[in-house]
N, C-alpha and C positions, 0 to 999 in steps of 0.2 A: 773329358769324355761325357761326363754327366751333363755338362752345360750344352754340349752339341746335341745330345739326345733330347734335352729339354727344348732347344731351339727347333729341332726337327719335328717333335711332337706338337709344338705350338703352331708351326706352319701347316701341319696336317689338319689340325682342328680348325684353323682359319679357312683352309680350303674346303673342308666338309661343310662348315657352316655357310660359306659363300654359295656352294652348290645347292644346299638345302633351301636357302633363301630364293635362289633363282628358280628352283623347281616349284616352290610355292607360288611364285608370281607368274610363272609361265602360262598356266591355264587362264589367268585373267586376261592375257594378251591375245590368246587364240580361241577363247571361248565363243561358241557359235549361238546364234539366236535359235529359237525353236524352229522357225522356218528353215534356217540354213541346215540344221540337223537333218530335216526331212528331205530337203532338196538334194542333199549329198548322198542319199540312199536310194538305190533302185527299188527297194522294198516298199517305198512309199510314194511311187510316181503318181498313183491315182489321187492320193491325198494331196500331194503337192499341186497337181493340175486343178483340183477342186478348190483349194485355197486361192490359187491364182484367178480362177474364173470368177470367184466371188469377192475378190480384192481383200480377203482376209490374210493373204500373204504379207500385206503391208503391216497389219496389226501385229502379226506374230514375228515380224522382223524388227520391230521398233522397240522402244522402251516399254516397260510395264512389268507385270508380275502375274503370270498366267500358269494354269495347269491344263495341259492338253492330254486327252485320251485319244491316242493315235491308232486308227485302224489301218492295217497293212493292205496290200493290193488284193489279197484273197478275200478279205472281208468286204472290200468295195465291189469286187466282181460278183460275190454272192448277193449282195444287196441289189445291184443292177439287174441281175437275173430274176430275183424274186419280185421286183417292181416292174418288170416288163421293159426295161430300157436296154437298148443295144450298145449304148456308149454313155460316157459321162456327159457328153454334149447335149444329150437328149433330156437331161434332168433340168427342169426349170431352174433358173438362177436363184430366185427367191427361196424356193423350196430347199435347194441345196445349201444355200447360206444358212437357213435355220437349222438344217440337219448338222452342219459343221459346228455352229455355235452351241448346239446341244452337247458337243464333246469338249467345250471349253468352260473353265471356271476361273473366276478372278482370284488371284492369290495363289501361292505355291503350297501344294499339298503333298507332302512326302508319303511314301507308301506306309511307313510305320505309324502315321497319324491317322489313318483311315479308321472311322468308326461307323457303325451302322446308324442310318438315319436319312433324313430328307435334307438335301442341299440345293441351293440355287445354281443354275447354269447361266451361261451368257445368252441363251436363247430366250425368246419371248412368246407368250401365249397368244394364239389367234383370238382369244376372247377379249383381252384387255391390255395387251402389250406388257404385262407384268411378267417378271422372270419366271421361266419354267423351272420346276423342281426335278431332281434326280434322286431315286432311292438307291443308296449305297448299302450293300449288305456285306459286312466283313465277318467272316467265320474262320477262325484259326488261320488268320493272315491270308485267307483267299477272298478276294474282293470282286464282287459282281455288281454291275451297274444296270439299274432298271430291269433286273431279272433276266438280262439277255447277254450282255457283253461281260467278259472277264478279263482282268488285267493279267497279262502273261509276261510282262517285263516292266519293272518299275524303275523310277528315279534316274531317268536320263536327264542330266542337268544341263540347263541352257542359260545364256546370259539374261534372258527375260522370263524365266520360269522353269518349268519341269515338264517332262513328257513321261506318260505311262502308256505302254503299248497295249492294246486290246485286240481281242480275237474276233470281234464282230462289231458291226455298226450299232450304236446305241440308239434305240428307237426313240422317236419323239413321243413323250408319254401321253396316253389317254388316261382316263380315270381307271380303266381296267388294268393298265400297265402297273399302276401303283398297288392295286389290290393284289395282283399276282406276284409282285416282286417283294412285297413287305411280308415276312413271315408272321408278323404280329396280326395280320389281317387274313390269315389262312382260312379261318372258319368262315369269314364273310365270303371269300372266294368259293369255298365249297357250297355255301348256301345259294349263291347267285347262279351257280352252274349245275344245280341238282337236276338230273335228267328228266324228272317227271313234271317240272314246272311248265306251266302253259305259256310262259313268256321267256324269250331268250334275252335275259338281262345282260350278259356280256356283250352280245352284239349291239344292243341298244345303247349301252354306256360307252361303246366305242364309236358312236355317231360323231361325225366331224362337226366342229363348230360351223354354224350357218345353216345346218339342216336340222329341222324340228325332230325331236324335242330337245336337242342340244341348244345351249350349254346346260350342264347340270350342276347342282350342288349335291354332294353326297355326304351324309353323316355316317361314318364308317366305324362300326363297333369293334373293339379289340376281341381277340380270342377269349380272353377271360370274361368279357361282357357277354359273349354267346354262351359260355359255360354256365354263368350265373343266371342268364335268362332261361336256359333250358331247365336248370334246377327250379327256378321260380315257377315255371309252367308245368313242372314235373314230367317233362319229356325226357326220354332216354337218350336223345341225341338229335342232331339236325335231320338225320335220315327218317326219324320217326314223327317229325312234325307234319301234321296234315297239310297237304298242298295249299289249299285256300288260306290257311293261317300264315304259312310261310310267305306266299305271294303278298298278302296284305302287310305282313311285317316288313318285307324288303322295301315295299313301296312307301312305307312310312319314313324311310331314310333317304328319299330321293325328291329333290325339287327339279322341275323341268323348266327349260327356257330361262334360267337365271344363274348367275355366278355370284353367289352371295358371299362376300368377304366378311370377316369378322367385324369390320367397321360399319357394315350395313345392318348389323343386329342391334337391337335395343330392347329395353324392358317391356314385357307384355306384347311382344311382336308375334302376331299370328303368322305362321308359315304354312302354306298350303301344299303339303307333299302330295304325291300321287296316291297315297293311301288315306289321307285325311289331314285334319288340322293338328299341328303341334305348336307349342308356345316357346319362344326364345326369351331369355333374360340375360343380362350382362352384369348386374350389380353383384359384387362378390365373386365374379368369374362367369364366363359364358356357359349357360346351361340350356337344355331343352326339356320341356315337360310334355309328356304324352297324355292321352285322354284318360289314362288311369292314375293321373297325378304322380307318375313316376318321373324322377328327375335324372337326366343324363348330364354329366359334366363333359364339356368339350375340352379335351386334353392336348390337342395339337390342332393349330389353326392354320388356315390359308395355304394349303399345299396345292399349288397351282398346276393343273394339267392343261393340255392343249384344247380340251373340250369342256372344261369345267373345273370346279374346285372341290377339294376333299378336306373335311374336318373329322378328326378322329374322336370318338366318344367312348365313355367307360360303361355304358349300359345300353342294352338293346332297347329300341323304341317298339313297344308292343301296341297292337291294335286294340280298340275298344272290345270289351268282353260281351258282344252281342252280335247276333247274326246279321242285323241290318247293316252294320258297318262293313262287315265282310262282303255283303252283296254290293254295297256302294263301291267298295274298293275294287271288286272284281270287274265292275262295269268300267271303272277307269282304266283297268288293264287292257281293255279293248283297244285303247289308243295305241298300245305298244305291239299289237299283234302284227306279225309280218304279213305282207301281201301274198 
């Protein structure tokens, strides 16, 4: 009897192990590509058609390793309405392809691996064909992309990558997109949009490449840089800084009609910002020196937007401490005044 029980138990274990092995191997046989996942769901008919229109269905059906942020039909419908299109067919193919590539990253990124920061997408900048960046903000496992789209379902595994479902179209980033999306640049966003400014900086820095004064190079101070700058000037806060001083200060952080990469910088290089001259150096690390001999370290380089490039700095660039410089800077600001 004991022998019969032993034989029966052995057969049962063999059967269970055989089933377990088959179950582990089965998904490998039926696993779908990223595009097949989308094409088999009515919730992604707009995205499926868009990928086919731009021939990206071939890429996302083949070999590779990609992360796709997939907007559903409602996200596409909202996008088309806001852009004034009646259908997907009205969207220029090149424009649609760039938009879709802005939803793709090379490599597989699981939801648990998301961290806040700037990451390259498969889209390229209108300025120089270099990869566009995306700002990912992860707070308590809530992931937002370029300040607009949020991941609402993660980790849909495919044979050639992974899909994360998003609730909105991820915008092609302008420089303003990054300033508003990055919480570390919150104070800069507040400064640029102060209501009493005589210049609409957000509108200007949203100018598309190909229209003057785009493209831009922006040196973006961190929140702590602004706090230290206010303390240095003995201002109680951004809202208390005199408007001409704030205008001049912001203009000292902007270069017009140039997309200056870190490789374009050199020692003792004079940069003509809209507020006046500053000096770049690269020995010992990239820095900027203003007219008051104050040195700012560039702590994040070459964040490419579609209309320029962003470098993050650890100290606010202040204008010269004399009225002549402020007058000269304000005259330069006339270039930005809207018609």
